[in-house]
C-alpha angles and dihedrals in degrees: 000000000000090000091053092050090048090052091050089052090053091048093048091047091051091049090049092051091048093049091046092051090046093055091044088054090049089052091052091048091051090050090051090048090052094043098047100023093227108209092036113101119235109208127180129195114197119196120186107225117244085340105189093039092045092053091050092050092046092051092042109040091187088072095057119116090016135109103263131174125187105217141175121245117285090203092060092041094249091111102141133117111264096177139351138203122247092259091051089047091053089052089059100261112153132193110261094029114135116251098246092050091050092050091049092049094047114031110207093029111157113224116208128189114236121257103198095179089063093048091051090049095053092041089058092045091053090048091053089056091052089051091061087071102038144357090225101088117145118185117223102188124324098297103035135068138176117219129193105206096167091120095044100066096096090054105036105018129249128329094275093050092049092048092051091048092051092047092053093043093051090049096047099040103034103023090233133114131229136194114217131198118203119199147129094264140029098250095055092041088057091048089050094055089054095052099072123031139211118022100349145122124222125190121207111182135166091270098054107025094097091055095042104035108029097062091056120103113271088238089069091068121096113270094009098124130172095281094045092047091050091050092049091051089059087064093047094258111140105145136050089245092056089049091050091051093059119093116259089230091057093050091046089053091054102038104018117225089343088064091060090048091053091051091052092048094049091050095049095252099125109137098177109144125232105239124234115261090248093054115118115200112232112256113242099174141358121214146159128201137178142185106231122233090237134018111271114232104174133053094238091063091050090049092054091051091048092049091051093048091048092057090066092043092053090049092051092047090055092045090055093040093239139134127207123234094187144021130223127191133194118200122190116194128210090272090056093249110151123216127185130201132172141177143169127263117235087240135004113273145170091194109123091212092057090050094046094048092050090049090051092050091051091050095046093048097046114025113090099195093230086141133014120263120261103174137015132196126186120193132185109218140180092041124197134182116277091239096039115125116252136188107236128203121259088239097047115126095229095172093053092046093052091046091052091049091054090047093054091045086061092046090052091051092050091049091048092054101038106022139274095281095047090096127019143139117289089230088065094061115114127013112350092182092246127124116261095237095057092118093077110115122195124188109214110181120201130219116282111231134173 
């Protein structure tokens, strides 16, 4: 009997110890939940300060502590400011300002030609640093990235600690500075990175966002452009807070589904995910545009530019295994007025000649030649997979189409092996009135929203 009671005591003691350890574990879990706010997203937006200009000054120390502007070439009529240093910014230099205006505004301004290969290099290096902290790294242009570090808190600390670590790492390893916004959604993280520049971290959380975000101009919010801002001002809405105070139904009535999206953004209800670093955004169109070295005054010159642009479009369509069902053109005249025209192809095609001829037909049927042409853009639209089934017309020349596709497959192979200019149309010989560095290609991703 004594042995049985003793055994019960051991069992009860063991149960007590187990229950005690269970509740202690629960307490630790609750503390973790409180400390790291599990379930609350932690989103960072990292913006590399004065990126192009900063890379130039880092590579050329003699430019440091001087007013520097990275500009396009005046000779090829790309003479605008692409980026500026902090000193140039304080002097009033703005992105998009023409070179001569910038030099007049800031005497002693140093103009530097862009080196895109270097910017791409440092953009990739910065991205590799971000990926040390999370796999969820979504580029937003060459110099900006969103990061979701919600799952990294137990290893690297909270959002503020991770942001400070990234800021110091970028500075020590790349010699560049970043401004980082920390928040619970992408929209507020982007606003945070814009609040303090350069080389700073700003936290916008659920407790302070009304004080930090709502007093800002409505135009600071994502997707509130000039036209939207102007329309909002007609209703007496000038700040993000005033926008947030409106009813979603009212905004939806004015702006459609975009109105509801703006209301959600203003109220901190953005749920857009940060995409995984391996995510590839689906391609909706492929285009190429250029500002010509001289104004074009005859249709034949415009045709040659369109044909040249279409060569690159055809190459990219094949590379992405796509065909275009339509063509869109943008034409800018010498007064910088922009006109847009588009039309459908009789059948889907990746043939550059088909795209160029449709572009020429759109131009010929719609452009009135009131002014000469300054810039031309050709875009392949309504893309479909190269093997996707398609209903063809009864009068389509299927045999000719298949023959042309085989021909351009051969052309692509020759160009791949021997270079882009190893085989090209005779009409493109000589001066096509396009700048020599037109082959630079920049990938500028946009923000993923839903």
